[in-house]
N, C-alpha and C positions, 0 to 999 in steps of 0.2 A: 504494499500500500504506499501511498505518498508519505513524505516526511511530515507533512502537516497534519496527518491523522493522529487522533487521540489513541494512544497504545492501549489504555484500559478499555475503551469502547470496542476497539477492534478485537481484543482478546475475548471479551465477553461475548461478542457477536459470533465469533468463530466457535466457541464452546456451545452456544445456544444452537448453531446450525448443526453441529454434530449431534446433539441431543434430540433434534427434530427428526432424525432418521431412526426408524423403528429398531433396527438391528443393532444400533450402538448401545452399549451398556450404560446404565446410569451409575453403576458402582462397579469398578472404579470410574469416577467422573472424568469426562474429556478435559484436556488441558491444553491451552494455547500458550505458546511461548514466543517471545521476541528472539528470534534466532540469530539475526544478523542485521547490522546497519549496512545495507547493500549500497551498491553504486548508484542504483536507480530508485531505491525506496526501501522501506522497512520489510524485512522478510520474516515471516512467522512460520512456525511449525505447529500443527494441530495434531495432538495425540489422542487416540480413543481405542477402546477395546470393543471387540464383538465376541459373542459367545459361540458363534457357529461358523468359523472360517471354512469349514468344509462346503458351505453353501456358496462360497465365492467371496472374494474381497474386493475386486475391481468394481462390482456393482454398488457396493456400500460407499467406496471412495467417490464414485461418480455422483451418487446421491448427495453425499456431504459437500462435494465441490460445487455442485449445481446450487445447493442451498446457500453456500457461501457467496458465490457470484451474484446471486439474486439479492442477498441481503446487503452486500457492499453497493450494488447499484442503487437499491432503495434508499440507503442512507447517504448517497451521493459521496461515497469514499472513493477517492482516486486510486485507480490501478495504473501505475505508471508503466509506459513503454520504455524500453532501453533508449537512452538518447546519447548520441555521440557528437562531439564537435570536431569539425574538419577544418583545418587551417591550410589555406592555399598560399603559396608564396610565389610572387612574381606574376606576370601576365598569363592569362589563360589563352592558349593558342586556339584560334578558331579557324576551322577548315571551310573555306568558301568553295561553293560549287564552281566547277569549271564549266564554261559555255563554249561551244563551238559553233562557228557561223557556216 
């Protein structure tokens, strides 16, 4: 999320999103951690348990991720894209089309 986001709000939102998925266990409770101050934003990890991994894990992660995306959008919390700065030195050569008569 963007650096201007409230870290407590984001963590609470992530945990609530995990709890909204039926297969996520309430005990132990999900935990959201600010894992890294990234180059493009704040990086979180969301930890949660399921009681039946034999029924698949990707489907639960997908449901949690979908809930997170919707919640972040609803709260107008910025999800930054990687940004890079490009410094150009000197004139930029421009190729002009050649014409033949």
